[in-house]
VMD Tcl script that builds the backbone (N, CA, C; Angstrom):
set m [mol new atoms 492]
animate dup $m
set s [atomselect $m all]
$s set {name element resname resid chain x y z} {
  {N N LYS 1 A -48.968 181.268 126.445}
  {CA C LYS 1 A -47.531 181.428 126.614}
  {C C LYS 1 A -46.754 180.667 125.549}
  {N N ALA 2 A -47.280 179.534 125.140}
  {CA C ALA 2 A -46.576 178.791 124.101}
  {C C ALA 2 A -46.519 179.608 122.821}
  {N N ARG 3 A -47.620 180.351 122.517}
  {CA C ARG 3 A -47.636 181.201 121.341}
  {C C ARG 3 A -46.598 182.306 121.467}
  {N N ALA 4 A -46.491 182.903 122.648}
  {CA C ALA 4 A -45.504 183.965 122.855}
  {C C ALA 4 A -44.097 183.418 122.685}
  {N N ALA 5 A -43.875 182.207 123.164}
  {CA C ALA 5 A -42.539 181.628 123.038}
  {C C ALA 5 A -42.218 181.346 121.579}
  {N N ALA 6 A -43.184 180.822 120.849}
  {CA C ALA 6 A -42.940 180.523 119.447}
  {C C ALA 6 A -42.799 181.795 118.634}
  {N N GLY 7 A -43.593 182.817 118.959}
  {CA C GLY 7 A -43.561 184.061 118.217}
  {C C GLY 7 A -42.317 184.881 118.444}
  {N N SER 8 A -41.578 184.598 119.472}
  {CA C SER 8 A -40.396 185.399 119.774}
  {C C SER 8 A -39.118 184.791 119.210}
  {N N SER 9 A -39.237 183.744 118.381}
  {CA C SER 9 A -38.025 183.064 117.917}
  {C C SER 9 A -37.126 183.970 117.094}
  {N N GLY 10 A -37.696 184.852 116.244}
  {CA C GLY 10 A -36.863 185.768 115.464}
  {C C GLY 10 A -36.142 186.751 116.361}
  {N N ALA 11 A -36.873 187.307 117.340}
  {CA C ALA 11 A -36.246 188.234 118.285}
  {C C ALA 11 A -35.211 187.508 119.124}
  {N N LYS 12 A -35.496 186.250 119.453}
  {CA C LYS 12 A -34.557 185.474 120.262}
  {C C LYS 12 A -33.265 185.230 119.487}
  {N N GLN 13 A -33.383 184.951 118.191}
  {CA C GLN 13 A -32.184 184.767 117.381}
  {C C GLN 13 A -31.374 186.054 117.328}
  {N N SER 14 A -32.061 187.208 117.209}
  {CA C SER 14 A -31.372 188.493 117.182}
  {C C SER 14 A -30.688 188.755 118.522}
  {N N ALA 15 A -31.380 188.488 119.607}
  {CA C ALA 15 A -30.798 188.660 120.936}
  {C C ALA 15 A -29.624 187.713 121.132}
  {N N ALA 16 A -29.777 186.488 120.643}
  {CA C ALA 16 A -28.694 185.511 120.772}
  {C C ALA 16 A -27.469 185.959 119.980}
  {N N ALA 17 A -27.694 186.539 118.810}
  {CA C ALA 17 A -26.577 187.025 117.993}
  {C C ALA 17 A -25.847 188.158 118.709}
  {N N GLU 18 A -26.617 189.067 119.334}
  {CA C GLU 18 A -25.985 190.156 120.076}
  {C C GLU 18 A -25.189 189.614 121.259}
  {N N ALA 19 A -25.735 188.634 121.952}
  {CA C ALA 19 A -25.033 188.063 123.106}
  {C C ALA 19 A -23.779 187.330 122.667}
  {N N ALA 20 A -23.868 186.611 121.554}
  {CA C ALA 20 A -22.702 185.877 121.063}
  {C C ALA 20 A -21.582 186.832 120.673}
  {N N ALA 21 A -21.949 187.984 120.158}
  {CA C ALA 21 A -20.939 188.978 119.764}
  {C C ALA 21 A -20.245 189.567 120.977}
  {N N ALA 22 A -20.849 189.416 122.156}
  {CA C ALA 22 A -20.275 189.991 123.367}
  {C C ALA 22 A -19.018 189.265 123.813}
  {N N GLY 23 A -18.886 188.003 123.468}
  {CA C GLY 23 A -17.695 187.272 123.856}
  {C C GLY 23 A -17.956 186.318 124.993}
  {N N PRO 24 A -16.912 185.995 125.776}
  {CA C PRO 24 A -17.025 185.000 126.834}
  {C C PRO 24 A -18.035 185.379 127.906}
  {N N ALA 25 A -18.460 184.365 128.654}
  {CA C ALA 25 A -19.396 184.592 129.750}
  {C C ALA 25 A -18.863 185.651 130.689}
  {N N GLY 26 A -19.766 186.468 131.196}
  {CA C GLY 26 A -19.378 187.543 132.092}
  {C C GLY 26 A -19.249 188.871 131.373}
  {N N ASP 27 A -19.127 188.834 130.051}
  {CA C ASP 27 A -19.089 190.068 129.279}
  {C C ASP 27 A -20.496 190.631 129.180}
  {N N VAL 28 A -20.577 191.923 128.862}
  {CA C VAL 28 A -21.854 192.585 128.701}
  {C C VAL 28 A -21.985 193.010 127.251}
  {N N SER 29 A -23.134 192.737 126.680}
  {CA C SER 29 A -23.441 193.164 125.331}
  {C C SER 29 A -24.491 194.251 125.424}
  {N N LYS 30 A -24.242 195.383 124.779}
  {CA C LYS 30 A -25.201 196.482 124.797}
  {C C LYS 30 A -25.942 196.520 123.476}
  {N N VAL 31 A -27.251 196.650 123.557}
  {CA C VAL 31 A -28.061 196.704 122.348}
  {C C VAL 31 A -27.774 197.995 121.587}
  {N N SER 32 A -28.050 197.980 120.299}
  {CA C SER 32 A -27.790 199.145 119.467}
  {C C SER 32 A -29.059 199.906 119.119}
  {N N SER 33 A -30.193 199.472 119.656}
  {CA C SER 33 A -31.446 200.192 119.458}
  {C C SER 33 A -32.248 200.143 120.747}
  {N N MET 34 A -33.066 201.171 120.964}
  {CA C MET 34 A -33.882 201.220 122.178}
  {C C MET 34 A -35.066 200.288 121.989}
  {N N ARG 35 A -34.992 199.146 122.658}
  {CA C ARG 35 A -36.049 198.152 122.559}
  {C C ARG 35 A -36.093 197.362 123.852}
  {N N MET 36 A -37.192 196.688 124.036}
  {CA C MET 36 A -37.297 195.801 125.191}
  {C C MET 36 A -37.123 194.375 124.707}
  {N N LEU 37 A -36.800 193.508 125.639}
  {CA C LEU 37 A -36.675 192.082 125.336}
  {C C LEU 37 A -37.791 191.323 126.025}
  {N N PRO 38 A -38.467 190.429 125.312}
  {CA C PRO 38 A -39.379 189.521 126.004}
  {C C PRO 38 A -38.563 188.687 126.998}
  {N N LEU 39 A -39.189 188.288 128.066}
  {CA C LEU 39 A -38.463 187.574 129.115}
  {C C LEU 39 A -37.678 186.382 128.580}
  {N N LEU 40 A -38.273 185.617 127.673}
  {CA C LEU 40 A -37.589 184.425 127.153}
  {C C LEU 40 A -36.297 184.761 126.406}
  {N N ASP 41 A -36.126 186.004 125.981}
  {CA C ASP 41 A -34.925 186.409 125.242}
  {C C ASP 41 A -33.838 186.986 126.155}
  {N N CYS 42 A -34.112 187.069 127.444}
  {CA C CYS 42 A -33.149 187.661 128.378}
  {C C CYS 42 A -32.017 186.681 128.671}
  {N N MET 43 A -30.813 187.093 128.350}
  {CA C MET 43 A -29.608 186.304 128.608}
  {C C MET 43 A -28.696 187.126 129.511}
  {N N PRO 44 A -27.805 186.497 130.249}
  {CA C PRO 44 A -26.937 187.254 131.163}
  {C C PRO 44 A -26.191 188.410 130.501}
  {N N THR 45 A -25.727 188.207 129.272}
  {CA C THR 45 A -24.945 189.263 128.619}
  {C C THR 45 A -25.787 190.446 128.185}
  {N N LEU 46 A -27.082 190.269 128.027}
  {CA C LEU 46 A -27.962 191.352 127.588}
  {C C LEU 46 A -28.806 191.939 128.705}
  {N N ALA 47 A -29.067 191.150 129.755}
  {CA C ALA 47 A -30.023 191.598 130.763}
  {C C ALA 47 A -29.612 191.279 132.199}
  {N N GLY 48 A -28.529 190.565 132.389}
  {CA C GLY 48 A -28.092 190.222 133.734}
  {C C GLY 48 A -28.538 188.833 134.155}
  {N N ALA 49 A -27.929 188.355 135.221}
  {CA C ALA 49 A -28.157 186.985 135.677}
  {C C ALA 49 A -29.565 186.760 136.217}
  {N N LYS 50 A -30.117 187.738 136.921}
  {CA C LYS 50 A -31.448 187.528 137.508}
  {C C LYS 50 A -32.522 187.465 136.432}
  {N N ALA 51 A -32.465 188.356 135.450}
  {CA C ALA 51 A -33.439 188.309 134.348}
  {C C ALA 51 A -33.280 187.008 133.574}
  {N N SER 52 A -32.049 186.589 133.368}
  {CA C SER 52 A -31.792 185.337 132.653}
  {C C SER 52 A -32.347 184.144 133.431}
  {N N SER 53 A -32.220 184.169 134.739}
  {CA C SER 53 A -32.775 183.085 135.562}
  {C C SER 53 A -34.295 183.061 135.482}
  {N N CYS 54 A -34.923 184.227 135.445}
  {CA C CYS 54 A -36.380 184.285 135.277}
  {C C CYS 54 A -36.781 183.734 133.909}
  {N N ALA 55 A -35.976 184.029 132.892}
  {CA C ALA 55 A -36.239 183.495 131.552}
  {C C ALA 55 A -36.159 181.973 131.568}
  {N N ARG 56 A -35.166 181.439 132.241}
  {CA C ARG 56 A -35.000 179.980 132.321}
  {C C ARG 56 A -36.183 179.345 133.061}
  {N N LEU 57 A -36.638 179.991 134.121}
  {CA C LEU 57 A -37.789 179.492 134.870}
  {C C LEU 57 A -39.038 179.482 133.984}
  {N N GLU 58 A -39.221 180.543 133.194}
  {CA C GLU 58 A -40.364 180.567 132.281}
  {C C GLU 58 A -40.249 179.447 131.242}
  {N N GLN 59 A -39.053 179.223 130.714}
  {CA C GLN 59 A -38.855 178.155 129.731}
  {C C GLN 59 A -39.192 176.799 130.347}
  {N N ILE 60 A -38.766 176.562 131.564}
  {CA C ILE 60 A -39.081 175.305 132.254}
  {C C ILE 60 A -40.588 175.169 132.430}
  {N N SER 61 A -41.268 176.274 132.775}
  {CA C SER 61 A -42.720 176.214 132.970}
  {C C SER 61 A -43.446 175.887 131.671}
  {N N LEU 62 A -42.919 176.380 130.544}
  {CA C LEU 62 A -43.545 176.090 129.252}
  {C C LEU 62 A -43.366 174.625 128.852}
  {N N GLU 63 A -42.286 174.013 129.314}
  {CA C GLU 63 A -41.992 172.616 128.969}
  {C C GLU 63 A -42.600 171.626 129.962}
  {N N ALA 64 A -42.983 172.092 131.159}
  {CA C ALA 64 A -43.508 171.202 132.198}
  {C C ALA 64 A -44.871 170.648 131.807}
  {N N LYS 65 A -45.104 169.407 132.139}
  {CA C LYS 65 A -46.355 168.721 131.803}
  {C C LYS 65 A -46.950 168.075 133.048}
  {N N GLY 66 A -48.266 167.884 133.016}
  {CA C GLY 66 A -48.961 167.146 134.068}
  {C C GLY 66 A -48.791 167.755 135.447}
  {N N ALA 67 A -48.452 166.900 136.407}
  {CA C ALA 67 A -48.331 167.331 137.801}
  {C C ALA 67 A -47.174 168.311 138.003}
  {N N GLU 68 A -46.228 168.316 137.069}
  {CA C GLU 68 A -45.081 169.218 137.184}
  {C C GLU 68 A -45.359 170.604 136.617}
  {N N ALA 69 A -46.515 170.788 135.960}
  {CA C ALA 69 A -46.835 172.051 135.300}
  {C C ALA 69 A -46.996 173.181 136.323}
  {N N PHE 70 A -46.532 174.331 135.953}
  {CA C PHE 70 A -46.687 175.541 136.767}
  {C C PHE 70 A -46.640 176.746 135.842}
  {N N GLN 71 A -47.094 177.879 136.339}
  {CA C GLN 71 A -47.092 179.106 135.548}
  {C C GLN 71 A -46.132 180.116 136.157}
  {N N THR 72 A -45.597 180.961 135.304}
  {CA C THR 72 A -44.752 182.067 135.758}
  {C C THR 72 A -45.413 183.369 135.328}
  {N N PRO 73 A -45.159 184.447 136.043}
  {CA C PRO 73 A -45.722 185.734 135.624}
  {C C PRO 73 A -45.075 186.196 134.311}
  {N N ARG 74 A -45.798 187.019 133.560}
  {CA C ARG 74 A -45.245 187.597 132.338}
  {C C ARG 74 A -44.101 188.522 132.729}
  {N N GLY 75 A -43.163 188.667 131.822}
  {CA C GLY 75 A -42.049 189.557 132.104}
  {C C GLY 75 A -41.372 190.041 130.849}
  {N N CYS 76 A -40.593 191.075 131.007}
  {CA C CYS 76 A -39.793 191.623 129.920}
  {C C CYS 76 A -38.635 192.385 130.548}
  {N N CYS 77 A -37.776 192.905 129.718}
  {CA C CYS 77 A -36.572 193.532 130.221}
  {C C CYS 77 A -36.148 194.672 129.301}
  {N N VAL 78 A -35.640 195.739 129.896}
  {CA C VAL 78 A -34.964 196.792 129.140}
  {C C VAL 78 A -33.483 196.422 129.226}
  {N N PRO 79 A -32.885 196.025 128.111}
  {CA C PRO 79 A -31.529 195.461 128.137}
  {C C PRO 79 A -30.423 196.502 128.328}
  {N N PHE 80 A -29.231 195.982 128.595}
  {CA C PHE 80 A -28.051 196.827 128.716}
  {C C PHE 80 A -27.879 197.645 127.439}
  {N N GLY 81 A -27.538 198.897 127.583}
  {CA C GLY 81 A -27.274 199.774 126.453}
  {C C GLY 81 A -28.372 200.786 126.204}
  {N N VAL 82 A -29.589 200.511 126.664}
  {CA C VAL 82 A -30.689 201.447 126.423}
  {C C VAL 82 A -30.426 202.774 127.135}
  {N N MET 83 A -29.911 202.737 128.361}
  {CA C MET 83 A -29.629 203.982 129.074}
  {C C MET 83 A -28.598 204.812 128.315}
  {N N GLU 84 A -27.559 204.155 127.803}
  {CA C GLU 84 A -26.528 204.885 127.066}
  {C C GLU 84 A -27.100 205.525 125.809}
  {N N LEU 85 A -28.022 204.827 125.136}
  {CA C LEU 85 A -28.664 205.397 123.953}
  {C C LEU 85 A -29.530 206.601 124.329}
  {N N ALA 86 A -30.216 206.521 125.458}
  {CA C ALA 86 A -31.018 207.657 125.925}
  {C C ALA 86 A -30.112 208.834 126.295}
  {N N LEU 87 A -28.967 208.544 126.920}
  {CA C LEU 87 A -28.006 209.607 127.239}
  {C C LEU 87 A -27.477 210.270 125.968}
  {N N ALA 88 A -27.244 209.485 124.939}
  {CA C ALA 88 A -26.719 210.020 123.679}
  {C C ALA 88 A -27.710 210.965 123.007}
  {N N ALA 89 A -28.984 210.860 123.370}
  {CA C ALA 89 A -30.002 211.744 122.798}
  {C C ALA 89 A -30.088 213.085 123.527}
  {N N LEU 90 A -29.402 213.212 124.661}
  {CA C LEU 90 A -29.400 214.469 125.412}
  {C C LEU 90 A -28.558 215.521 124.707}
  {N N PRO 91 A -28.806 216.792 125.015}
  {CA C PRO 91 A -27.922 217.837 124.491}
  {C C PRO 91 A -26.480 217.591 124.962}
  {N N TYR 92 A -25.529 218.056 124.163}
  {CA C TYR 92 A -24.111 217.831 124.434}
  {C C TYR 92 A -23.721 218.233 125.867}
  {N N GLU 93 A -24.224 219.354 126.341}
  {CA C GLU 93 A -23.849 219.842 127.677}
  {C C GLU 93 A -24.210 218.837 128.757}
  {N N GLN 94 A -25.381 218.218 128.638}
  {CA C GLN 94 A -25.802 217.223 129.621}
  {C C GLN 94 A -24.982 215.937 129.493}
  {N N GLN 95 A -24.667 215.544 128.268}
  {CA C GLN 95 A -23.815 214.364 128.065}
  {C C GLN 95 A -22.447 214.599 128.700}
  {N N ASP 96 A -21.908 215.790 128.484}
  {CA C ASP 96 A -20.598 216.135 129.031}
  {C C ASP 96 A -20.640 216.148 130.555}
  {N N ARG 97 A -21.714 216.711 131.122}
  {CA C ARG 97 A -21.843 216.749 132.580}
  {C C ARG 97 A -21.909 215.331 133.143}
  {N N TYR 98 A -22.627 214.446 132.477}
  {CA C TYR 98 A -22.713 213.049 132.907}
  {C C TYR 98 A -21.312 212.426 132.943}
  {N N LYS 99 A -20.546 212.634 131.875}
  {CA C LYS 99 A -19.184 212.083 131.809}
  {C C LYS 99 A -18.295 212.663 132.905}
  {N N GLN 100 A -18.431 213.961 133.178}
  {CA C GLN 100 A -17.652 214.595 134.246}
  {C C GLN 100 A -17.989 213.986 135.600}
  {N N LEU 101 A -19.276 213.827 135.864}
  {CA C LEU 101 A -19.712 213.255 137.138}
  {C C LEU 101 A -19.246 211.812 137.285}
  {N N LEU 102 A -19.348 211.058 136.217}
  {CA C LEU 102 A -18.905 209.664 136.247}
  {C C LEU 102 A -17.416 209.583 136.553}
  {N N ALA 103 A -16.626 210.417 135.891}
  {CA C ALA 103 A -15.179 210.442 136.132}
  {C C ALA 103 A -14.882 210.873 137.558}
  {N N ALA 104 A -15.596 211.874 138.050}
  {CA C ALA 104 A -15.375 212.357 139.420}
  {C C ALA 104 A -15.725 211.291 140.452}
  {N N SER 105 A -16.709 210.453 140.141}
  {CA C SER 105 A -17.126 209.415 141.095}
  {C C SER 105 A -16.038 208.375 141.316}
  {N N GLU 106 A -15.153 208.200 140.342}
  {CA C GLU 106 A -14.089 207.203 140.440}
  {C C GLU 106 A -13.093 207.508 141.547}
  {N N SER 107 A -12.861 208.791 141.826}
  {CA C SER 107 A -11.852 209.159 142.824}
  {C C SER 107 A -12.434 209.921 144.006}
  {N N ALA 108 A -13.744 210.059 144.065}
  {CA C ALA 108 A -14.375 210.850 145.131}
  {C C ALA 108 A -14.353 210.123 146.465}
  {N N GLY 109 A -14.241 210.906 147.529}
  {CA C GLY 109 A -14.403 210.369 148.871}
  {C C GLY 109 A -15.875 210.148 149.152}
  {N N LEU 110 A -16.184 209.484 150.258}
  {CA C LEU 110 A -17.583 209.171 150.572}
  {C C LEU 110 A -18.442 210.414 150.688}
  {N N ALA 111 A -17.945 211.465 151.305}
  {CA C ALA 111 A -18.733 212.686 151.476}
  {C C ALA 111 A -19.066 213.302 150.117}
  {N N GLU 112 A -18.102 213.356 149.222}
  {CA C GLU 112 A -18.306 213.935 147.908}
  {C C GLU 112 A -19.142 213.010 147.013}
  {N N LEU 113 A -18.997 211.720 147.208}
  {CA C LEU 113 A -19.706 210.746 146.380}
  {C C LEU 113 A -21.219 210.885 146.498}
  {N N ASN 114 A -21.703 211.246 147.663}
  {CA C ASN 114 A -23.139 211.402 147.862}
  {C C ASN 114 A -23.708 212.484 146.941}
  {N N GLY 115 A -23.066 213.647 146.892}
  {CA C GLY 115 A -23.537 214.720 146.021}
  {C C GLY 115 A -23.434 214.357 144.548}
  {N N ILE 116 A -22.331 213.719 144.178}
  {CA C ILE 116 A -22.148 213.279 142.789}
  {C C ILE 116 A -23.249 212.284 142.411}
  {N N SER 117 A -23.517 211.342 143.296}
  {CA C SER 117 A -24.539 210.325 143.024}
  {C C SER 117 A -25.922 210.950 142.891}
  {N N GLN 118 A -26.212 211.930 143.726}
  {CA C GLN 118 A -27.520 212.596 143.638}
  {C C GLN 118 A -27.675 213.327 142.304}
  {N N GLU 119 A -26.604 213.990 141.860}
  {CA C GLU 119 A -26.677 214.688 140.574}
  {C C GLU 119 A -26.791 213.692 139.413}
  {N N LEU 120 A -26.044 212.597 139.491}
  {CA C LEU 120 A -26.161 211.554 138.466}
  {C C LEU 120 A -27.575 210.976 138.438}
  {N N GLN 121 A -28.119 210.728 139.613}
  {CA C GLN 121 A -29.470 210.169 139.693}
  {C C GLN 121 A -30.481 211.123 139.068}
  {N N ALA 122 A -30.349 212.424 139.334}
  {CA C ALA 122 A -31.264 213.406 138.751}
  {C C ALA 122 A -31.123 213.442 137.232}
  {N N LEU 123 A -29.892 213.375 136.746}
  {CA C LEU 123 A -29.660 213.412 135.303}
  {C C LEU 123 A -30.256 212.176 134.635}
  {N N VAL 124 A -29.992 211.009 135.196}
  {CA C VAL 124 A -30.532 209.768 134.631}
  {C C VAL 124 A -32.052 209.755 134.758}
  {N N GLY 125 A -32.577 210.302 135.846}
  {CA C GLY 125 A -34.025 210.366 136.033}
  {C C GLY 125 A -34.719 211.258 135.020}
  {N N SER 126 A -33.979 212.150 134.399}
  {CA C SER 126 A -34.566 213.054 133.407}
  {C C SER 126 A -34.593 212.452 132.003}
  {N N LEU 127 A -34.019 211.276 131.840}
  {CA C LEU 127 A -33.964 210.654 130.512}
  {C C LEU 127 A -35.358 210.291 130.027}
  {N N SER 128 A -35.542 210.379 128.727}
  {CA C SER 128 A -36.806 209.988 128.097}
  {C C SER 128 A -36.572 208.746 127.255}
  {N N LEU 129 A -37.554 207.892 127.270}
  {CA C LEU 129 A -37.515 206.699 126.426}
  {C C LEU 129 A -38.499 206.897 125.279}
  {N N PRO 130 A -38.190 206.374 124.104}
  {CA C PRO 130 A -39.085 206.546 122.955}
  {C C PRO 130 A -40.464 205.936 123.210}
  {N N GLU 131 A -41.451 206.554 122.603}
  {CA C GLU 131 A -42.835 206.097 122.741}
  {C C GLU 131 A -42.976 204.627 122.337}
  {N N GLY 132 A -42.264 204.213 121.281}
  {CA C GLY 132 A -42.350 202.822 120.821}
  {C C GLY 132 A -41.887 201.827 121.871}
  {N N LEU 133 A -40.812 202.168 122.580}
  {CA C LEU 133 A -40.312 201.293 123.640}
  {C C LEU 133 A -41.326 201.213 124.773}
  {N N LEU 134 A -41.862 202.358 125.165}
  {CA C LEU 134 A -42.851 202.374 126.249}
  {C C LEU 134 A -44.101 201.582 125.865}
  {N N LYS 135 A -44.528 201.703 124.595}
  {CA C LYS 135 A -45.706 200.951 124.144}
  {C C LYS 135 A -45.435 199.453 124.127}
  {N N SER 136 A -44.233 199.042 123.730}
  {CA C SER 136 A -43.957 197.596 123.722}
  {C C SER 136 A -43.852 197.063 125.139}
  {N N LEU 137 A -43.338 197.866 126.069}
  {CA C LEU 137 A -43.328 197.445 127.474}
  {C C LEU 137 A -44.761 197.299 127.986}
  {N N ALA 138 A -45.583 198.313 127.736}
  {CA C ALA 138 A -46.971 198.276 128.198}
  {C C ALA 138 A -47.744 197.146 127.537}
  {N N GLY 139 A -47.446 196.856 126.267}
  {CA C GLY 139 A -48.152 195.808 125.546}
  {C C GLY 139 A -47.848 194.400 126.042}
  {N N THR 140 A -46.828 194.269 126.864}
  {CA C THR 140 A -46.488 192.968 127.427}
  {C C THR 140 A -47.516 192.521 128.459}
  {N N PHE 141 A -48.212 193.486 129.053}
  {CA C PHE 141 A -49.108 193.204 130.177}
  {C C PHE 141 A -50.539 193.631 129.866}
  {N N GLN 142 A -51.480 192.986 130.529}
  {CA C GLN 142 A -52.881 193.355 130.398}
  {C C GLN 142 A -53.108 194.700 131.107}
  {N N PRO 143 A -54.036 195.529 130.591}
  {CA C PRO 143 A -54.350 196.777 131.302}
  {C C PRO 143 A -54.755 196.492 132.746}
  {N N GLY 144 A -54.278 197.291 133.656}
  {CA C GLY 144 A -54.597 197.128 135.070}
  {C C GLY 144 A -53.727 196.116 135.793}
  {N N SER 145 A -52.760 195.530 135.103}
  {CA C SER 145 A -51.881 194.541 135.741}
  {C C SER 145 A -51.067 195.185 136.857}
  {N N LEU 146 A -50.846 194.428 137.898}
  {CA C LEU 146 A -49.931 194.847 138.955}
  {C C LEU 146 A -48.537 194.390 138.543}
  {N N LEU 147 A -47.562 195.267 138.673}
  {CA C LEU 147 A -46.214 194.954 138.223}
  {C C LEU 147 A -45.212 195.011 139.365}
  {N N ILE 148 A -44.191 194.212 139.236}
  {CA C ILE 148 A -43.025 194.267 140.108}
  {C C ILE 148 A -41.853 194.595 139.202}
  {N N CYS 149 A -41.127 195.641 139.516}
  {CA C CYS 149 A -39.993 196.047 138.690}
  {C C CYS 149 A -38.705 195.848 139.466}
  {N N ARG 150 A -37.686 195.439 138.763}
  {CA C ARG 150 A -36.372 195.288 139.362}
  {C C ARG 150 A -35.401 196.141 138.577}
  {N N SER 151 A -34.572 196.846 139.309}
  {CA C SER 151 A -33.577 197.695 138.686}
  {C C SER 151 A -32.234 197.404 139.318}
  {N N SER 152 A -31.186 197.521 138.555}
  {CA C SER 152 A -29.853 197.255 139.070}
  {C C SER 152 A -28.932 198.434 138.832}
  {N N ALA 153 A -27.965 198.550 139.694}
  {CA C ALA 153 A -26.891 199.528 139.541}
  {C C ALA 153 A -25.662 198.950 140.212}
  {N N ASN 154 A -24.491 199.347 139.737}
  {CA C ASN 154 A -23.276 198.772 140.298}
  {C C ASN 154 A -22.946 199.305 141.686}
  {N N VAL 155 A -23.690 200.291 142.184}
  {CA C VAL 155 A -23.434 200.819 143.531}
  {C C VAL 155 A -24.579 200.508 144.487}
  {N N GLU 156 A -25.537 199.671 144.057}
  {CA C GLU 156 A -26.738 199.506 144.861}
  {C C GLU 156 A -26.513 198.835 146.221}
  {N N ASP 157 A -25.390 198.207 146.420}
  {CA C ASP 157 A -25.131 197.573 147.714}
  {C C ASP 157 A -24.406 198.502 148.696}
  {N N LEU 158 A -24.062 199.718 148.272}
  {CA C LEU 158 A -23.423 200.663 149.170}
  {C C LEU 158 A -24.467 201.316 150.068}
  {N N ALA 159 A -24.049 201.738 151.253}
  {CA C ALA 159 A -24.969 202.399 152.184}
  {C C ALA 159 A -25.620 203.599 151.529}
  {N N GLY 160 A -26.948 203.700 151.640}
  {CA C GLY 160 A -27.670 204.841 151.113}
  {C C GLY 160 A -27.851 204.845 149.616}
  {N N MET 161 A -27.449 203.781 148.924}
  {CA C MET 161 A -27.553 203.735 147.463}
  {C C MET 161 A -28.649 202.747 147.060}
  {N N SER 162 A -29.247 203.007 145.921}
  {CA C SER 162 A -30.249 202.104 145.374}
  {C C SER 162 A -30.240 202.251 143.866}
  {N N GLY 163 A -30.419 201.145 143.166}
  {CA C GLY 163 A -30.516 201.193 141.724}
  {C C GLY 163 A -31.941 201.463 141.261}
  {N N ALA 164 A -32.887 201.452 142.189}
  {CA C ALA 164 A -34.299 201.642 141.828}
  {C C ALA 164 A -34.640 203.095 141.651}
}
mol reanalyze $m
mol bondsrecalc $m
mol representation Tube
mol addrep $m
């Protein structure tokens, strides 16, 4: 793990530069290329508070010595902006439909929101990620590893909604 932490310093500087460009705390910075972030590079502006907290826990584990030493599971993150880049790769008609559905969701009643959300979910579920991104995600873990994935959405706390 110490090697992984040392080897990610260039990527960490790049991630830090993107986060700094985002502005004050609470702002979101979206990446400009489809890539994953090693866990240690996850900051709130690029990956959210929970991923950032996991990154901090890993950093503490790398610095802990003696009786205080502990290990954390390996992790990585698909940062904010990757979904938008995948959407931009869709044909214009699908991009337009996504924008229409998103706009309609802003003023929809609960009954209508369910259908809109289902169509949005299907559209987002059809997105493809580049082979390079998938390979870097897979390369983070040993073959046969058991994984726990966390996904977020701004509606995940509503009844019947999930970001997963």
